N, C-alpha and C positions, 0 to 999 in steps of 0.2 A: 158125476152129474154136474157139479159146480164147475169143474174144469172145462167140460164141453160148453157150458153156458158162457164162460168167459171167452172161449175161443170164438163162439158165434158172435158175441158182442164186438170183439176186436175185428173180425172179418167184416161185420156190418159197417163198422166205423170206417174202415179202409175203403170199402166199396162206396160209401157215402162221399168221401173225399174224391175218389176217382171219378164218380159220376159228375160232381159239380165242377171238377177241374176241366172236364171236356165239354160241358154245356154252357158256352159263353156267347151264344148267338142272341142278340137283342134287337128289338124293334125300336127305332127312334123316329119321332115326329118332329120335323123342322118347321119353324115358322115360315110361312110363304113369302112374307114381305121383307122382314128384317130380323136380325138376331141370329144366334148360333147356339148349338148345344155341344157339350164336350163330355167325353168319357175318359176317366182316369183310372189308373191302377198302379199300386205300389209294387215295383218289380225289383228283384235283387240283381246283383251284378252277374253278367255272363249267362243270361237266360234268353232263350229263343222265343220270339214273338211273331206270330203269323196272323194276318187279318184279311178278310174279304168284305167288301161293302158294295151295296147295290141299291139303286133307287127303285122303289116299287110304285110305278105309275098306276093311278086309279082309273084314269081316262086315257084311252089310246089316242085321243085327238091332239094331245100336247105331251111333250116330253121334257120335264124339268131336269136341270142339271145341278150338281152340287160341287162345292169346293171342300177340300180336305187338307188339314195340316196336323202332323204328328210331331210332338216336341219331347225332348228328353228333360230330365229334372233340371239341367243347367241351361235350358232354353235353346239347345241345338235342334235344328229342323231335321227330322229323320225321314219325312215323307211330305210332299206337297203336290196336290193335284187340283187343277182348275177345270170347271165345266165338264164334270164327269158324270156318267150314269152308272158306271161300274168300275171297280178297281180293287187293288190289293196292295199290301205293304208287308215287308218282313225285315226284321232287324234282330241283332243280338245286343242286349243291353250292355253298355259300357260302364255304367255306374248305377248304384242302387238309388232308388227314389221313386217319385211320382211321375209316371209317363202320361202324357195328355194327348188325346186325339179329338180335334174339334172339327165340326161339320156345319156348313151353312149353305143356303140356297144361292146359286150363282145366276141361274136363268129360270124364270118361272112366269110364263105369259098369263096363266090363269090367276096367279096370286094366291092360290089355296095352299094349305099346309102340304108338305112333302114328306112322305113316309119312306124310310130306308131301313135296310137290314144290315147289321154288322155282326160278323162272325169273328170273334176275338179269341185266339188260342195262345196259351202261354205254357212254356216248359214242356211237361210230359204230353200235354194235349197237342202241342205243335210238332211233335216228333213224327217223322215219316215211318210209321210202324209197318207199312207194307214193304218198304225197302229193308227194314230190319228182319222181317219174316223171311224174305227171299234170301238175304245174305246169310243168315244163321240157320236157314232151313228149318224153321219152327212154325207151328200153326196150332190152331185150336186152343186147348187149355194152357199149353205152355206159353203161347203168345200172350194170353190174358194174364198169366202169372207174371210175365216179364213187364207188362204194363203196370200191374199192381205193385211190383217191386220199384218201378220208376216213380210211382205216386208216393210210395212210402218214403223214398229218398227225398222227394220234393217236400213232403210234409216235415221231415226231419230238418232239412235245410231251412225251411220257413220258421220252425220253432227256434232254431239257433239264431236266425236273423232277428226274430222278435225279442229274444232274450238279450241280444246285443243292443238293440234299440232301447229296450227298457233300462239297461245299465247306463247307456248314454244319457237318457232322459233323467235318470236318478242323479247322475253326476252333475248335469246342468242345473237341476233343481237345487242340489246342495250348494253348488257354487253361487247360484243366484241368491239363495237365502243368506249365505255368508256375506255376500256383498251388500245386501239390503241391511243386514245387521250392522255392518261397519258404517254404512252411509247414515243409518239412524243415529248411531253413537256420535259420528262426526257432526251431524246436524245439531244434535243436542248440545255438544260441546261448543259449537259456534254460537248457538243461541244463548248459552250461559255466558260466554265471553262477551257477546254484544250487550247483554243486559248489564253485566258488571261495568263495562265501558260507559254505557249510558248513565248509570248511577254515579260513576266517578265524575263525568262531565257535569251532571246536575249539581253534585256537591260543590264543585269548583265554581259553578255559576252562582249558587247561593252564597258562597263565601265571598265572591267578588262584590256581590250586591249587599253584602253584610246582612243577609237575611238569617244567617245562622251563626 
């Protein structure tokens, strides 16, 4: 009974991650006059990213357009589009870090806020499973199990990545603490040396004035 309960819990957890790894469509409201909004995600190296975006006009009497810019962690432009109402971008991450997608209104005669939809897919969610199913001649439960296997691998890679980041942060923290300690000791030593030098100069001054 306990074994079955554990199996159900593990399966539920994996399905939870699979669900949330594929449901990345979000609604964004852009300021009608000025300003921009950005969406960021920390992505590992060699991960496929697919995204579709579209303006959702409230009134058919006017058609606002937006501008889009997607940047890598090192500031390289991966996608740039001006005066668009619909578009998409796709790339494979070349470095690990925070990828940024920024949106702002390019043309808006009415001046009202502009709503847009962004469907952002990463890793397993961005994979063309229809092509995989046709190529490997699989369907139904076997295809879902293949998706679940991909999600498990992605979760495992993310855990390894987070563990590595934690180790890097710990190393940086220890190095910083060590440098701060040396700086404090050096500052204390300089302070003591300056105090002794000041006392020596005061002593010589009083001796010259024959005050002592």
